[in-house]
C-alpha positions in Angstrom: -63.2 20.8 -46.8 -60.7 23.7 -46.1 -61.1 27.0 -47.8 -57.5 28.3 -48.6 -58.0 31.6 -50.2 -60.0 34.8 -49.7 -60.0 37.1 -52.7 -62.7 39.5 -51.4 -60.6 42.1 -49.3 -62.5 44.4 -47.0 -59.1 46.0 -46.2 -58.6 47.0 -49.8 -62.2 48.2 -50.2 -61.8 50.6 -47.1 -58.5 51.7 -48.4 -59.9 52.5 -51.7 -63.0 54.2 -50.6 -61.9 56.0 -47.3 -58.1 56.1 -47.5 -57.7 54.1 -44.2 -55.4 50.9 -44.0 -56.6 48.7 -41.2 -54.7 45.6 -40.1 -57.2 43.1 -41.3 -56.6 39.7 -43.0 -60.1 38.8 -44.5 -63.6 38.0 -43.5 -66.7 40.4 -43.7 -67.8 40.1 -40.0 -71.4 39.1 -40.6 -71.2 35.8 -38.6 -69.1 33.5 -36.5 -68.0 31.6 -39.6 -66.8 34.7 -41.4 -65.5 37.1 -38.9 -63.3 40.1 -39.6 -59.6 38.9 -38.8 -57.5 41.4 -37.1 -53.9 41.0 -37.6 -51.4 40.7 -34.7 -49.9 44.1 -35.6 -52.9 45.7 -33.9 -51.8 44.2 -30.7 -53.7 45.4 -27.6 -55.5 48.2 -29.7 -57.6 45.6 -31.5 -60.7 47.3 -30.3 -59.8 50.5 -31.8 -59.6 48.5 -35.0 -63.0 47.1 -34.5 -64.6 50.5 -33.9 -62.7 52.0 -37.0 -64.1 49.1 -39.1 -67.7 49.6 -37.9 -67.4 53.3 -38.2 -66.4 53.1 -42.0 -68.8 50.3 -42.8 -71.7 52.4 -41.5 -70.3 55.6 -43.1 -70.5 53.7 -46.4 -74.1 52.6 -45.7 -75.0 56.2 -44.5 -76.4 55.1 -41.3 -75.6 56.3 -37.7 -74.5 53.8 -35.1 -74.0 53.6 -31.3 -72.1 50.8 -29.4 -74.1 48.8 -27.1 -72.0 45.6 -26.0 -69.0 43.3 -26.5 -68.8 39.7 -25.8 -65.9 37.2 -26.0 -66.6 34.0 -27.8 -64.5 31.0 -28.6 -64.8 29.2 -32.0 -62.6 26.0 -32.0 -59.1 27.3 -31.4 -60.0 30.8 -32.4 -61.0 33.7 -30.2 -63.7 36.0 -31.3 -65.4 39.1 -30.1 -69.0 40.1 -31.0 -69.7 43.7 -31.2 -73.5 44.6 -30.8 -74.5 47.9 -32.1 -77.6 50.0 -32.8 -77.9 51.5 -36.2 -80.3 54.3 -37.4 -81.3 54.9 -41.0 -83.2 58.0 -41.8 -85.1 57.8 -45.1 -87.6 60.1 -46.6 -90.5 58.3 -44.9 -89.4 56.8 -41.8 -86.4 56.2 -39.2 -85.2 52.5 -39.3 -83.6 51.4 -36.2 -81.9 47.9 -36.1 -79.7 45.9 -33.8 -76.7 44.4 -35.6 -73.8 42.2 -34.7 -70.3 42.2 -36.0 -67.9 39.5 -35.4 -64.1 39.9 -35.1 -61.3 37.2 -34.9 -58.9 38.6 -32.2 -56.8 35.5 -31.9 -53.6 36.9 -33.2 -54.0 39.9 -30.9 -54.6 38.2 -27.6 -53.1 34.6 -27.9 -49.1 34.3 -28.2 -47.9 33.1 -31.5 -46.3 30.2 -29.7 -49.7 28.9 -28.6 -51.6 29.6 -32.0 -52.4 26.8 -34.4 -51.1 27.8 -37.7 -53.5 28.4 -40.6 -53.1 29.2 -44.4 -52.7 32.8 -43.5 -49.3 32.1 -42.1 -47.9 31.1 -45.5 -48.7 34.1 -47.9 -45.7 33.4 -50.0 -46.5 29.9 -50.7 -50.1 30.7 -51.4 -48.8 33.5 -54.0 -46.5 30.9 -55.7 -49.4 28.3 -55.9 -51.6 31.0 -57.6 -49.0 31.7 -59.9 -48.2 28.2 -60.8 -52.0 27.7 -61.2 -52.2 30.5 -63.7 -49.2 28.8 -65.7 -51.0 25.5 -65.9 -54.0 27.2 -67.1 -52.7 29.8 -69.6 -53.2 27.6 -72.6 -56.7 26.3 -71.8 -59.3 26.7 -74.4 -62.8 28.0 -73.2 -64.2 24.5 -72.7 -61.3 23.5 -70.4 -61.6 26.7 -68.4 -65.3 26.0 -67.9 -65.0 22.3 -67.2 -61.8 22.4 -64.8 -61.9 24.4 -61.7 -58.8 26.4 -60.8 -56.6 24.6 -58.4 -57.1 27.4 -55.8 -60.8 26.8 -55.8 -62.0 25.0 -52.7 -63.7 22.1 -54.5 -63.5 19.8 -57.5 -60.2 18.2 -56.8 -61.6 14.8 -56.1 -59.2 12.3 -54.4 -56.3 14.7 -54.8 -58.1 17.1 -52.2 -57.3 14.9 -49.2 -53.6 14.5 -50.2 -53.4 18.3 -50.6 -55.0 18.9 -47.1 -52.7 16.4 -45.6 -49.7 18.5 -47.0 -51.2 21.6 -45.4 -51.6 19.8 -42.1 -48.0 18.9 -42.1 -47.3 22.5 -42.7 -49.3 23.6 -39.9 -47.6 21.2 -37.4 -44.1 22.2 -38.7 -43.5 18.6 -40.0 -42.3 19.8 -43.4 -40.7 22.9 -44.9 -42.6 25.1 -47.4 -40.3 24.3 -50.2 -41.1 20.6 -49.6 -44.8 21.3 -49.6 -44.5 23.3 -52.8 -42.9 20.5 -54.5 -45.3 17.9 -53.4 -48.2 20.3 -54.3 -46.9 20.8 -57.7 -46.8 17.1 -58.3 -50.6 17.2 -57.3 -51.2 19.9 -59.7 -49.6 17.9 -62.4 -51.9 15.0 -61.8 -54.9 17.3 -61.5 -54.2 19.2 -64.8 -52.7 16.2 -66.6 -49.7 18.1 -67.8 -46.2 18.9 -66.6 -45.3 22.1 -65.0 -44.0 24.3 -67.8 -41.1 25.9 -65.9 -38.3 25.2 -63.6 -39.7 24.4 -60.1 -37.0 26.2 -58.2 -38.6 28.6 -55.8 -36.9 31.5 -54.4 -38.9 33.0 -51.6 -39.1 36.8 -51.4 
């Protein structure tokens, strides 16, 4: 099962709370499976982004921190960096010291684009259009339908259609089809899933 969309944005949270806009593309960094994804625009300065991220997270938690160690990891085709820190929280009763690890996906910063396997993140306009179409399909649902039928963008509940959708994404990742072709086929699948026709013209103009 492939998870397509990440709605929780640490980047937006940091921008809202601290006025900083770090080049991040998702993840919260608490495990190898959910690392903070650093975008290619960080380039060779990705470690500065790591430190800035940790600084503001610890500031929000009101704890002091110090750097201990960095380790380069491999997770499938992705390149990760584990940053080990020591935190210190001062309460009215005691000083709490902990060792913590933060995980960062630095693939886009250190692996040339020509050597990277594409992912859903490489198709933001397509994802936005799919979300918009999903909203149109569901706009006339009653409360029972909304509860019983999961949104198309949810990573579950599509039954046998899910494998066909995953196959389309794999074709996109491998450059075997165009985004426009994928959208047309995915809209067909959405019609099957919802049991109704898409209510508007399917023409898509990429912005």
